[in-house]
C-alpha angles and dihedrals in degrees: 000000000000126000119193123187125200127181135203135184114237117173091334093309121113111227115201118204117195120205117191126194129184118193088345094305125117121243099264093048091050091050090049094052094045089050090048091051089052091049092049092049090046089052091054092049093044093048091049091052090048091052088052089053093049094046097046102023087236113163093196089061089052091053091045090052092050091046095052090047091052091048097049118011106033097050092049094050095043096045093052093041094049092045093051102036102039135035092240119156123246088253091058092050090048090050091053092048092048091049089052091050090050092050090048093052092047090052092049092049088049089053090062091067117091116250115249 
């Protein structure tokens, strides 16, 4: 990890700009790839839980699969889609991601209940 600091004088105020690189990638690229890795791993876990649902007809596994997907995959896809397609603010994107996390947690809590 490399941190470079540059300074400039604007109206008598020194402005410090920090540039961070990890493995030669800038900050936003690093965040994108880490998010993508999380989404891919979440897809694997969610797919495995779904296969458990399909094999055993276990509704809790279905809710677990949906919950993991809404915690990992859906927020990543929606946040990058909304940011690129619309001119939504950061607050709007954060609201969508938080709503996805809430739905995911609700689904996982629902998966704890025994199927009837």
